[in-house]
All heavy atoms as a GROMACS GRO file, in nm:
protein
  465
    1MET      N    1  -3.490   0.174   4.727
    1MET     CA    2  -3.406   0.291   4.713
    1MET      C    3  -3.453   0.370   4.591
    1MET      O    4  -3.491   0.312   4.490
    1MET     CB    5  -3.260   0.250   4.692
    1MET     CG    6  -3.198   0.172   4.804
    1MET     SD    7  -3.034   0.101   4.766
    1MET     CE    8  -2.942   0.242   4.719
    2THR      N    9  -3.444   0.500   4.599
    2THR     CA   10  -3.477   0.583   4.484
    2THR      C   11  -3.360   0.585   4.385
    2THR      O   12  -3.247   0.549   4.420
    2THR     CB   13  -3.505   0.727   4.529
    2THR    OG1   14  -3.384   0.782   4.583
    2THR    CG2   15  -3.618   0.734   4.630
    3ALA      N   16  -3.388   0.630   4.265
    3ALA     CA   17  -3.282   0.642   4.164
    3ALA      C   18  -3.175   0.740   4.211
    3ALA      O   19  -3.056   0.718   4.187
    3ALA     CB   20  -3.342   0.684   4.030
    4SER      N   21  -3.215   0.846   4.278
    4SER     CA   22  -3.118   0.944   4.328
    4SER      C   23  -3.023   0.881   4.430
    4SER      O   24  -2.902   0.904   4.426
    4SER     CB   25  -3.189   1.062   4.394
    4SER     OG   26  -3.260   1.134   4.298
    5LYS      N   27  -3.078   0.800   4.518
    5LYS     CA   28  -2.994   0.734   4.618
    5LYS      C   29  -2.900   0.634   4.552
    5LYS      O   30  -2.782   0.626   4.586
    5LYS     CB   31  -3.080   0.665   4.724
    5LYS     CG   32  -2.998   0.606   4.834
    5LYS     CD   33  -3.078   0.572   4.956
    5LYS     CE   34  -2.984   0.518   5.060
    5LYS     NZ   35  -3.030   0.539   5.194
    6VAL      N   36  -2.950   0.558   4.455
    6VAL     CA   37  -2.865   0.463   4.383
    6VAL      C   38  -2.754   0.539   4.310
    6VAL      O   39  -2.637   0.499   4.313
    6VAL     CB   40  -2.947   0.378   4.283
    6VAL    CG1   41  -2.857   0.294   4.196
    6VAL    CG2   42  -3.046   0.290   4.359
    7ALA      N   43  -2.788   0.651   4.247
    7ALA     CA   44  -2.688   0.731   4.176
    7ALA      C   45  -2.580   0.780   4.272
    7ALA      O   46  -2.461   0.772   4.241
    7ALA     CB   47  -2.756   0.848   4.106
    8ASN      N   48  -2.621   0.831   4.387
    8ASN     CA   49  -2.524   0.880   4.486
    8ASN      C   50  -2.432   0.770   4.535
    8ASN      O   51  -2.314   0.792   4.556
    8ASN     CB   52  -2.595   0.944   4.605
    8ASN     CG   53  -2.654   1.078   4.571
    8ASN    OD1   54  -2.609   1.147   4.480
    8ASN    ND2   55  -2.758   1.116   4.643
    9GLU      N   56  -2.486   0.652   4.555
    9GLU     CA   57  -2.407   0.543   4.611
    9GLU      C   58  -2.321   0.471   4.509
    9GLU      O   59  -2.219   0.413   4.544
    9GLU     CB   60  -2.499   0.443   4.682
    9GLU     CG   61  -2.561   0.503   4.806
    9GLU     CD   62  -2.634   0.400   4.891
    9GLU    OE1   63  -2.616   0.279   4.869
    9GLU    OE2   64  -2.709   0.442   4.980
   10THR      N   65  -2.361   0.475   4.382
   10THR     CA   66  -2.286   0.400   4.280
   10THR      C   67  -2.198   0.488   4.192
   10THR      O   68  -2.106   0.439   4.128
   10THR     CB   69  -2.381   0.323   4.187
   10THR    OG1   70  -2.462   0.415   4.116
   10THR    CG2   71  -2.465   0.223   4.264
   11GLY      N   72  -2.230   0.616   4.185
   11GLY     CA   73  -2.154   0.705   4.099
   11GLY      C   74  -2.211   0.715   3.958
   11GLY      O   75  -2.160   0.791   3.876
   12PHE      N   76  -2.314   0.638   3.927
   12PHE     CA   77  -2.381   0.649   3.798
   12PHE      C   78  -2.481   0.763   3.804
   12PHE      O   79  -2.543   0.787   3.907
   12PHE     CB   80  -2.455   0.519   3.762
   12PHE     CG   81  -2.363   0.402   3.738
   12PHE    CD1   82  -2.364   0.295   3.825
   12PHE    CD2   83  -2.278   0.399   3.630
   12PHE    CE1   84  -2.280   0.186   3.804
   12PHE    CE2   85  -2.194   0.291   3.608
   12PHE     CZ   86  -2.195   0.185   3.695
   13ALA      N   87  -2.498   0.834   3.694
   13ALA     CA   88  -2.592   0.944   3.690
   13ALA      C   89  -2.736   0.894   3.693
   13ALA      O   90  -2.764   0.783   3.645
   13ALA     CB   91  -2.570   1.027   3.563
   14VAL      N   92  -2.826   0.975   3.747
   14VAL     CA   93  -2.968   0.941   3.749
   14VAL      C   94  -3.016   0.917   3.606
   14VAL      O   95  -3.092   0.823   3.580
   14VAL     CB   96  -3.050   1.052   3.817
   14VAL    CG1   97  -3.199   1.028   3.801
   14VAL    CG2   98  -3.014   1.063   3.964
   15GLN      N   99  -2.970   0.998   3.512
   15GLN     CA  100  -3.011   0.981   3.372
   15GLN      C  101  -2.959   0.850   3.313
   15GLN      O  102  -3.028   0.787   3.233
   15GLN     CB  103  -2.962   1.100   3.286
   15GLN     CG  104  -3.016   1.096   3.145
   15GLN     CD  105  -3.168   1.100   3.140
   15GLN    OE1  106  -3.231   1.182   3.205
   15GLN    NE2  107  -3.229   1.011   3.064
   16THR      N  108  -2.841   0.807   3.355
   16THR     CA  109  -2.789   0.677   3.310
   16THR      C  110  -2.880   0.566   3.358
   16THR      O  111  -2.915   0.475   3.282
   16THR     CB  112  -2.646   0.655   3.363
   16THR    OG1  113  -2.561   0.756   3.309
   16THR    CG2  114  -2.593   0.517   3.325
   17LEU      N  115  -2.922   0.572   3.483
   17LEU     CA  116  -3.015   0.472   3.536
   17LEU      C  117  -3.145   0.472   3.457
   17LEU      O  118  -3.199   0.366   3.425
   17LEU     CB  119  -3.041   0.496   3.685
   17LEU     CG  120  -2.920   0.479   3.778
   17LEU    CD1  121  -2.952   0.532   3.916
   17LEU    CD2  122  -2.876   0.334   3.783
   18ALA      N  123  -3.195   0.592   3.424
   18ALA     CA  124  -3.318   0.602   3.346
   18ALA      C  125  -3.299   0.542   3.206
   18ALA      O  126  -3.385   0.469   3.157
   18ALA     CB  127  -3.362   0.748   3.335
   19ASN      N  128  -3.186   0.572   3.144
   19ASN     CA  129  -3.158   0.514   3.012
   19ASN      C  130  -3.151   0.362   3.019
   19ASN      O  131  -3.203   0.292   2.932
   19ASN     CB  132  -3.027   0.569   2.955
   19ASN     CG  133  -3.036   0.715   2.918
   19ASN    OD1  134  -3.145   0.769   2.899
   19ASN    ND2  135  -2.922   0.780   2.908
   20TRP      N  136  -3.086   0.310   3.122
   20TRP     CA  137  -3.075   0.166   3.138
   20TRP      C  138  -3.211   0.101   3.157
   20TRP      O  139  -3.236  -0.008   3.106
   20TRP     CB  140  -2.984   0.131   3.255
   20TRP     CG  141  -2.838   0.149   3.228
   20TRP    CD1  142  -2.778   0.166   3.107
   20TRP    CD2  143  -2.733   0.150   3.324
   20TRP    NE1  144  -2.642   0.178   3.123
   20TRP    CE2  145  -2.612   0.168   3.255
   20TRP    CE3  146  -2.731   0.138   3.462
   20TRP    CZ2  147  -2.489   0.173   3.320
   20TRP    CZ3  148  -2.609   0.144   3.526
   20TRP    CH2  149  -2.488   0.162   3.456
   21ARG      N  150  -3.301   0.168   3.229
   21ARG     CA  151  -3.435   0.112   3.247
   21ARG      C  152  -3.504   0.096   3.112
   21ARG      O  153  -3.566  -0.007   3.086
   21ARG     CB  154  -3.519   0.201   3.339
   21ARG     CG  155  -3.477   0.194   3.484
   21ARG     CD  156  -3.579   0.256   3.577
   21ARG     NE  157  -3.608   0.394   3.552
   21ARG     CZ  158  -3.544   0.497   3.606
   21ARG    NH1  159  -3.443   0.476   3.690
   21ARG    NH2  160  -3.580   0.621   3.578
   22VAL      N  161  -3.491   0.195   3.025
   22VAL     CA  162  -3.551   0.188   2.891
   22VAL      C  163  -3.489   0.076   2.810
   22VAL      O  164  -3.558   0.004   2.736
   22VAL     CB  165  -3.536   0.324   2.818
   22VAL    CG1  166  -3.578   0.313   2.673
   22VAL    CG2  167  -3.616   0.431   2.889
   23LEU      N  168  -3.357   0.058   2.824
   23LEU     CA  169  -3.284  -0.042   2.745
   23LEU      C  170  -3.289  -0.182   2.807
   23LEU      O  171  -3.239  -0.277   2.747
   23LEU     CB  172  -3.138   0.001   2.730
   23LEU     CG  173  -3.116   0.130   2.652
   23LEU    CD1  174  -2.969   0.172   2.661
   23LEU    CD2  175  -3.159   0.113   2.508
   24GLY      N  176  -3.346  -0.194   2.926
   24GLY     CA  177  -3.351  -0.324   2.993
   24GLY      C  178  -3.218  -0.364   3.054
   24GLY      O  179  -3.191  -0.482   3.072
   25LYS      N  180  -3.134  -0.266   3.086
   25LYS     CA  181  -3.004  -0.291   3.148
   25LYS      C  182  -3.005  -0.236   3.289
   25LYS      O  183  -3.105  -0.180   3.334
   25LYS     CB  184  -2.894  -0.221   3.067
   25LYS     CG  185  -2.879  -0.272   2.927
   25LYS     CD  186  -2.764  -0.203   2.858
   25LYS     CE  187  -2.744  -0.262   2.720
   25LYS     NZ  188  -2.622  -0.212   2.657
   26GLY      N  189  -2.891  -0.249   3.355
   26GLY     CA  190  -2.878  -0.193   3.489
   26GLY      C  191  -2.942  -0.280   3.594
   26GLY      O  192  -2.990  -0.391   3.566
   27PRO      N  193  -2.944  -0.231   3.718
   27PRO     CA  194  -3.002  -0.310   3.827
   27PRO      C  195  -3.153  -0.325   3.809
   27PRO      O  196  -3.219  -0.237   3.754
   27PRO     CB  197  -2.969  -0.229   3.952
   27PRO     CG  198  -2.933  -0.092   3.906
   27PRO     CD  199  -2.888  -0.104   3.764
   28SER      N  200  -3.205  -0.436   3.855
   28SER     CA  201  -3.350  -0.460   3.850
   28SER      C  202  -3.422  -0.354   3.934
   28SER      O  203  -3.369  -0.307   4.034
   28SER     CB  204  -3.383  -0.598   3.904
   28SER     OG  205  -3.324  -0.696   3.824
   29PHE      N  206  -3.542  -0.321   3.893
   29PHE     CA  207  -3.620  -0.218   3.961
   29PHE      C  208  -3.767  -0.256   3.956
   29PHE      O  209  -3.807  -0.346   3.884
   29PHE     CB  210  -3.598  -0.081   3.896
   29PHE     CG  211  -3.652  -0.073   3.756
   29PHE    CD1  212  -3.779  -0.025   3.732
   29PHE    CD2  213  -3.577  -0.116   3.648
   29PHE    CE1  214  -3.830  -0.019   3.602
   29PHE    CE2  215  -3.626  -0.110   3.519
   29PHE     CZ  216  -3.753  -0.062   3.496
   30VAL      N  217  -3.845  -0.186   4.036
   30VAL     CA  218  -3.990  -0.202   4.032
   30VAL      C  219  -4.052  -0.064   4.021
   30VAL      O  220  -3.994   0.035   4.066
   30VAL     CB  221  -4.047  -0.275   4.156
   30VAL    CG1  222  -3.998  -0.418   4.162
   30VAL    CG2  223  -4.015  -0.200   4.283
   31ARG      N  224  -4.167  -0.059   3.959
   31ARG     CA  225  -4.244   0.066   3.953
   31ARG      C  226  -4.358   0.054   4.052
   31ARG      O  227  -4.429  -0.046   4.056
   31ARG     CB  228  -4.301   0.088   3.813
   31ARG     CG  229  -4.197   0.127   3.713
   31ARG     CD  230  -4.264   0.184   3.588
   31ARG     NE  231  -4.166   0.209   3.486
   31ARG     CZ  232  -4.095   0.320   3.476
   31ARG    NH1  233  -4.113   0.416   3.563
   31ARG    NH2  234  -4.006   0.336   3.381
   32ILE      N  235  -4.375   0.158   4.129
   32ILE     CA  236  -4.487   0.170   4.222
   32ILE      C  237  -4.559   0.297   4.181
   32ILE      O  238  -4.514   0.407   4.213
   32ILE     CB  239  -4.438   0.175   4.368
   32ILE    CG1  240  -4.354   0.051   4.401
   32ILE    CG2  241  -4.557   0.190   4.463
   32ILE    CD1  242  -4.283   0.058   4.533
   33GLY      N  243  -4.663   0.280   4.103
   33GLY     CA  244  -4.726   0.397   4.043
   33GLY      C  245  -4.629   0.457   3.944
   33GLY      O  246  -4.579   0.389   3.856
   34ARG      N  247  -4.597   0.585   3.962
   34ARG     CA  248  -4.501   0.652   3.875
   34ARG      C  249  -4.360   0.649   3.932
   34ARG      O  250  -4.265   0.693   3.868
   34ARG     CB  251  -4.545   0.796   3.853
   34ARG     CG  252  -4.674   0.804   3.774
   34ARG     CD  253  -4.724   0.944   3.759
   34ARG     NE  254  -4.622   1.031   3.698
   34ARG     CZ  255  -4.639   1.159   3.675
   34ARG    NH1  256  -4.752   1.217   3.709
   34ARG    NH2  257  -4.544   1.231   3.621
   35SER      N  258  -4.345   0.596   4.054
   35SER     CA  259  -4.215   0.592   4.120
   35SER      C  260  -4.137   0.468   4.080
   35SER      O  261  -4.194   0.362   4.056
   35SER     CB  262  -4.232   0.590   4.272
   35SER     OG  263  -4.298   0.705   4.316
   36VAL      N  264  -4.006   0.482   4.076
   36VAL     CA  265  -3.915   0.371   4.048
   36VAL      C  266  -3.836   0.345   4.175
   36VAL      O  267  -3.786   0.438   4.238
   36VAL     CB  268  -3.818   0.407   3.932
   36VAL    CG1  269  -3.712   0.300   3.916
   36VAL    CG2  270  -3.895   0.428   3.804
   37ARG      N  271  -3.827   0.219   4.213
   37ARG     CA  272  -3.751   0.182   4.333
   37ARG      C  273  -3.660   0.065   4.301
   37ARG      O  274  -3.693  -0.024   4.222
   37ARG     CB  275  -3.844   0.141   4.447
   37ARG     CG  276  -3.931   0.253   4.499
   37ARG     CD  277  -3.847   0.359   4.568
   37ARG     NE  278  -3.926   0.462   4.629
   37ARG     CZ  279  -3.959   0.576   4.573
   37ARG    NH1  280  -3.921   0.601   4.449
   37ARG    NH2  281  -4.030   0.666   4.637
   38TYR      N  282  -3.543   0.067   4.365
   38TYR     CA  283  -3.444  -0.039   4.354
   38TYR      C  284  -3.426  -0.102   4.491
   38TYR      O  285  -3.426  -0.032   4.592
   38TYR     CB  286  -3.309   0.019   4.310
   38TYR     CG  287  -3.309   0.084   4.174
   38TYR    CD1  288  -3.343   0.218   4.158
   38TYR    CD2  289  -3.274   0.012   4.061
   38TYR    CE1  290  -3.342   0.278   4.033
   38TYR    CE2  291  -3.272   0.071   3.936
   38TYR     CZ  292  -3.306   0.204   3.923
   38TYR     OH  293  -3.304   0.263   3.800
   39SER      N  294  -3.405  -0.232   4.495
   39SER     CA  295  -3.375  -0.296   4.623
   39SER      C  296  -3.224  -0.293   4.646
   39SER      O  297  -3.146  -0.295   4.551
   39SER     CB  298  -3.425  -0.440   4.627
   39SER     OG  299  -3.339  -0.525   4.554
   40ARG      N  300  -3.186  -0.282   4.770
   40ARG     CA  301  -3.044  -0.281   4.806
   40ARG      C  302  -2.975  -0.406   4.751
   40ARG      O  303  -2.867  -0.398   4.693
   40ARG     CB  304  -3.031  -0.274   4.958
   40ARG     CG  305  -2.896  -0.311   5.013
   40ARG     CD  306  -2.786  -0.215   4.984
   40ARG     NE  307  -2.814  -0.088   5.042
   40ARG     CZ  308  -2.751   0.024   5.007
   40ARG    NH1  309  -2.660   0.022   4.914
   40ARG    NH2  310  -2.781   0.138   5.062
   41ASP      N  311  -3.038  -0.522   4.766
   41ASP     CA  312  -2.977  -0.647   4.720
   41ASP      C  313  -2.953  -0.646   4.570
   41ASP      O  314  -2.848  -0.690   4.523
   41ASP     CB  315  -3.065  -0.767   4.757
   41ASP     CG  316  -3.068  -0.794   4.905
   41ASP    OD1  317  -2.975  -0.748   4.977
   41ASP    OD2  318  -3.161  -0.861   4.951
   42GLU      N  319  -3.048  -0.594   4.492
   42GLU     CA  320  -3.033  -0.591   4.347
   42GLU      C  321  -2.923  -0.494   4.304
   42GLU      O  322  -2.847  -0.524   4.212
   42GLU     CB  323  -3.165  -0.554   4.279
   42GLU     CG  324  -3.268  -0.665   4.285
   42GLU     CD  325  -3.222  -0.792   4.216
   42GLU    OE1  326  -3.160  -0.785   4.106
   42GLU    OE2  327  -3.244  -0.900   4.273
   43VAL      N  328  -2.914  -0.380   4.370
   43VAL     CA  329  -2.808  -0.284   4.338
   43VAL      C  330  -2.672  -0.343   4.371
   43VAL      O  331  -2.578  -0.337   4.291
   43VAL     CB  332  -2.831  -0.150   4.411
   43VAL    CG1  333  -2.711  -0.057   4.393
   43VAL    CG2  334  -2.958  -0.084   4.362
   44ASP      N  335  -2.660  -0.406   4.488
   44ASP     CA  336  -2.535  -0.469   4.527
   44ASP      C  337  -2.496  -0.579   4.429
   44ASP      O  338  -2.380  -0.590   4.389
   44ASP     CB  339  -2.544  -0.526   4.669
   44ASP     CG  340  -2.550  -0.417   4.776
   44ASP    OD1  341  -2.518  -0.300   4.745
   44ASP    OD2  342  -2.588  -0.450   4.890
   45ARG      N  343  -2.593  -0.659   4.390
   45ARG     CA  344  -2.569  -0.769   4.295
   45ARG      C  345  -2.521  -0.713   4.161
   45ARG      O  346  -2.426  -0.762   4.101
   45ARG     CB  347  -2.695  -0.852   4.277
   45ARG     CG  348  -2.675  -0.979   4.198
   45ARG     CD  349  -2.800  -1.064   4.204
   45ARG     NE  350  -2.908  -0.998   4.133
   45ARG     CZ  351  -2.962  -1.043   4.021
   45ARG    NH1  352  -2.922  -1.155   3.968
   45ARG    NH2  353  -3.059  -0.978   3.964
   46PHE      N  354  -2.585  -0.608   4.115
   46PHE     CA  355  -2.547  -0.544   3.989
   46PHE      C  356  -2.404  -0.491   3.996
   46PHE      O  357  -2.325  -0.511   3.905
   46PHE     CB  358  -2.644  -0.430   3.957
   46PHE     CG  359  -2.604  -0.350   3.837
   46PHE    CD1  360  -2.623  -0.400   3.709
   46PHE    CD2  361  -2.545  -0.226   3.852
   46PHE    CE1  362  -2.584  -0.328   3.598
   46PHE    CE2  363  -2.506  -0.153   3.741
   46PHE     CZ  364  -2.526  -0.204   3.615
   47MET      N  365  -2.371  -0.426   4.106
   47MET     CA  366  -2.237  -0.369   4.120
   47MET      C  367  -2.129  -0.476   4.129
   47MET      O  368  -2.017  -0.454   4.087
   47MET     CB  369  -2.231  -0.276   4.242
   47MET     CG  370  -2.317  -0.151   4.228
   47MET     SD  371  -2.278  -0.052   4.082
   47MET     CE  372  -2.116   0.009   4.128
   48ARG      N  373  -2.164  -0.592   4.180
   48ARG     CA  374  -2.069  -0.705   4.183
   48ARG      C  375  -2.055  -0.769   4.046
   48ARG      O  376  -1.965  -0.847   4.024
   48ARG     CB  377  -2.116  -0.811   4.282
   48ARG     CG  378  -2.097  -0.776   4.427
   48ARG     CD  379  -2.117  -0.898   4.517
   48ARG     NE  380  -2.240  -0.970   4.489
   48ARG     CZ  381  -2.357  -0.952   4.547
   48ARG    NH1  382  -2.369  -0.860   4.640
   48ARG    NH2  383  -2.462  -1.025   4.516
   49GLY      N  384  -2.150  -0.740   3.956
   49GLY     CA  385  -2.144  -0.800   3.824
   49GLY      C  386  -2.217  -0.933   3.816
   49GLY      O  387  -2.202  -1.006   3.719
   50ASP      N  388  -2.300  -0.963   3.916
   50ASP     CA  389  -2.373  -1.090   3.919
   50ASP      C  390  -2.487  -1.094   3.819
   50ASP      O  391  -2.557  -1.194   3.808
   50ASP     CB  392  -2.431  -1.116   4.058
   50ASP     CG  393  -2.323  -1.143   4.162
   50ASP    OD1  394  -2.206  -1.158   4.123
   50ASP    OD2  395  -2.357  -1.147   4.281
   51ASP      N  396  -2.507  -0.988   3.742
   51ASP     CA  397  -2.615  -0.985   3.644
   51ASP      C  398  -2.571  -1.038   3.508
   51ASP      O  399  -2.648  -1.036   3.412
   51ASP     CB  400  -2.671  -0.843   3.629
   51ASP     CG  401  -2.567  -0.747   3.574
   51ASP    OD1  402  -2.447  -0.780   3.576
   51ASP    OD2  403  -2.607  -0.638   3.530
   52GLY      N  404  -2.447  -1.085   3.499
   52GLY     CA  405  -2.398  -1.141   3.374
   52GLY      C  406  -2.335  -1.039   3.281
   52GLY      O  407  -2.285  -1.073   3.177
   53GLU      N  408  -2.337  -0.911   3.320
   53GLU     CA  409  -2.275  -0.807   3.239
   53GLU      C  410  -2.166  -0.739   3.321
   53GLU      O  411  -2.181  -0.720   3.440
   53GLU     CB  412  -2.377  -0.700   3.199
   53GLU     CG  413  -2.486  -0.752   3.109
   53GLU     CD  414  -2.580  -0.639   3.068
   53GLU    OE1  415  -2.533  -0.527   3.046
   53GLU    OE2  416  -2.700  -0.664   3.059
   54ALA      N  417  -2.057  -0.706   3.256
   54ALA     CA  418  -1.951  -0.632   3.322
   54ALA      C  419  -1.980  -0.483   3.306
   54ALA      O  420  -2.015  -0.438   3.198
   54ALA     CB  421  -1.816  -0.666   3.261
   55HIS      N  422  -1.971  -0.409   3.415
   55HIS     CA  423  -2.000  -0.266   3.412
   55HIS      C  424  -1.880  -0.190   3.467
   55HIS      O  425  -1.824  -0.227   3.567
   55HIS     CB  426  -2.124  -0.232   3.495
   55HIS     CG  427  -2.244  -0.303   3.445
   55HIS    ND1  428  -2.315  -0.263   3.334
   55HIS    CD2  429  -2.307  -0.414   3.489
   55HIS    CE1  430  -2.413  -0.345   3.312
   55HIS    NE2  431  -2.412  -0.438   3.405
   56THR      N  432  -1.844  -0.083   3.401
   56THR     CA  433  -1.734   0.001   3.445
   56THR      C  434  -1.781   0.145   3.448
   56THR      O  435  -1.884   0.179   3.393
   56THR     CB  436  -1.613  -0.010   3.351
   56THR    OG1  437  -1.651   0.042   3.224
   56THR    CG2  438  -1.568  -0.154   3.335
   57ASP      N  439  -1.701   0.230   3.507
   57ASP     CA  440  -1.733   0.372   3.511
   57ASP      C  441  -1.741   0.432   3.372
   57ASP      O  442  -1.814   0.527   3.349
   57ASP     CB  443  -1.629   0.450   3.592
   57ASP     CG  444  -1.638   0.418   3.740
   57ASP    OD1  445  -1.745   0.371   3.784
   57ASP    OD2  446  -1.539   0.441   3.812
   58ALA      N  447  -1.671   0.374   3.277
   58ALA     CA  448  -1.672   0.425   3.139
   58ALA      C  449  -1.808   0.412   3.074
   58ALA      O  450  -1.839   0.480   2.978
   58ALA     CB  451  -1.567   0.352   3.056
   59GLU      N  452  -1.892   0.324   3.126
   59GLU     CA  453  -2.025   0.303   3.067
   59GLU      C  454  -2.128   0.401   3.119
   59GLU      O  455  -2.238   0.404   3.073
   59GLU     CB  456  -2.073   0.161   3.095
   59GLU     CG  457  -1.993   0.056   3.020
   59GLU     CD  458  -2.043  -0.084   3.050
   59GLU    OE1  459  -2.035  -0.125   3.166
   59GLU    OE2  460  -2.091  -0.148   2.956
   60ALA      N  461  -2.092   0.480   3.217
   60ALA     CA  462  -2.189   0.571   3.279
   60ALA      C  463  -2.226   0.685   3.191
   60ALA      O  464  -2.171   0.739   3.110
   60ALA     CB  465  -2.134   0.624   3.412
   0.00000   0.00000   0.00000
């Protein structure tokens, strides 16, 4: 999934996802060249809080 699609589905801003990538937070992602992609399973896991961090809308 692209960052835009993740943003639309989760309610987090694309820039928030970009900031989290720099900080090592947020859902796991892979880089393919200059593109960033997220797997559906990783985004779902992150939203459930299975990454060990609690995330709320206030953090966006």
